N, C-alpha and C positions, 0 to 999 in steps of 0.2 A: 337144021340147026338146031332145032329142041333137043333130039337127040342126042347129039354130041356134048351139049352140058350137062344134061344127066347122065350121061353115061362117066361123065369125066369128076362126078357128084360121086358116083357110085364109086368108082375107083379109091376116090380118097376116103370114103367113109371105110373101105374095104382096109385101107392101110393103116388107118390111126386103130391105136388099141381100143378093145371093147372094154365096156366098163369093169368088167370081171378081171382083166389083165390091167389096167389102169389103178386098178382099185388094190389088187397085189402089190404093185410095183409100190404104190405108199406108203403100203404097211411093212413093207421090208424096207422102208426107207426110214420110217417110223419106228420101227424097230432099234436100227440101226442110232440115228438120233439118241433113244431113249438107253441106249446102249452106253454111246458117248459120253452123256450127261451121269450117268451113272460112275463111269470112268474117272468122271472129271472132279465128282462129287468125293468120291473114294480119296482120289489125290489127295486134296485138300485137305479132307479129313486127316489124313497121313502124316502132310507136313505140319497141319495143326498140333500134331500128338507129339513131333518128334520135336517142336520150338518151345513146347512147354517145359519150365522149369521148376522140379519140386524136390524137395529131400525128404518129405515124408516117405514113409517106406509104404505104405498101403495106398497113397495115389501114384506111388512109382508101380506098383503092381498093375492097376488098374490101368496106368496107360499103356505099359506092356502088353498087357493082353488087348486090348481095344487096336492096339499098333497089329498085333498079331490077326488079329480079325481082319482088320483093312488089308493087309498084304493077304492073306487068303481069299477074300473077296474079289480084292485085283487079280490076282492068280488064277482066281475060274471064269473071269471074264478074257483071260488071255493077255493080262499085262503084266509086266515083270518089272520087280521095284528093284 
């Protein structure tokens, strides 16, 4: 009877992912979460730029450049604007 319990324990251990596999899966999901945070931050920054009103030409030019940078970074991350 003791052998039956041991063999089930061994089967369960073999079915569970190893530490390296679990770490790889965790790293992939961590990278995906990081990418999603970057996208959310860039979208927020883009919206703040669009909401900013100014009549000063230099400020408007700086905002336009910042908007283009945000949109370029979003495009690199696979997001369309």
